N, C-alpha and C positions, 0 to 999 in steps of 0.2 A: 050872667053867671048866679046863682044864687049868694045868699051871704052865709046860708050855711056851708055849702060847698068851698067857697071863701076863705074859709074859720078850715074847715078842714085842710084843706092846700096848707097855708101858714102851718100848721099843728105839727104835721105830715114834713113838712119842708125844715121848718126848728127843729122835730124830731132825727131828724137823718142826718143836721149838721150838728146837733150834740152829739149823737154816736162816735159820727167822722171826728173829732176832737178828742174826742175818750179815748176811742181808738187808737190813734195817732199819739198819745203819750203812754198809753197801756193804763193796766189798773194800778200799778203800784202798790201792789201786793208782797208784803215777805220784799226776801232780797235774795241773791243767789246763791244757789246751792256751791258748796263746797268741792273741790275734788274727792275729798276723803268721804262727805256724806252721801253724794252720788255711790260713791265705790260701798259704801255700806247698805244701800237698797238696791244697789244691782247685782241681783242674784239670782242666776238662768240655769238652771240646772236641768242637762237635756235627760233622755230614757237611759241613756248610755252611763251615766253616773257622774257625764266632766264635767267637774265644774264642784262637787264637794269638796265640801273641806276634809283636812283628814281628819280621820276617826272612828268610831264603828259604830252599830246600833241595832236593834232590833225593829223585824215591824212596828210591833209593842211602842218603842219609843216612841217611833217617829208618828205612831199615831194619836201620842201624848201631845206630843212639838207641831203638828199638825193640826190638831183639836185648838191649842193655845191660840198657835199664828196666823195660822193661815185658813183657814174654814171660815172666816168673818167674810172674807173676801173671796172665796173660790170653792165655795160651799162645801156640804158637807160631803159629799163623792165627791168633788174632783171636778163638776162639772159646769159650772161658772157662775154669774150671777152677783156679785155686782164686775168682776174682775173676769180678766180671761177664764175660758174652759182649760183643765189642765189633764183630762182626760175623756177619750172618747169624740167620736163625731169623722174619726178615720179607719176605715176598712179593718185596718192592722187593729186599732184599738179601739172596738164598738164597747159604745158605754152603756150596752143590754148584759154585758159580760159582767161586769164588774160585784162583787161581793160585798 
């Protein structure tokens, strides 16, 4: 076996061992979120409106809220990127019909 191959095997083994050691301990980033923090971000609202908070609003007011709080993750037309697609992609909600 050549010196180059031996070195490559040794470096690969060291990288693998290091990766396993890090994965076992975890990245130790931040802290565990509290149930209250999770509840504040756990917003899932179905197409039928179930899950909406009490109140009222108009489509224009909703547009303002969407542009301020949602567009960065869900896209200008709710089509996703970088996060989940909110509309379209299903036969009864084709994205091409959005205006």
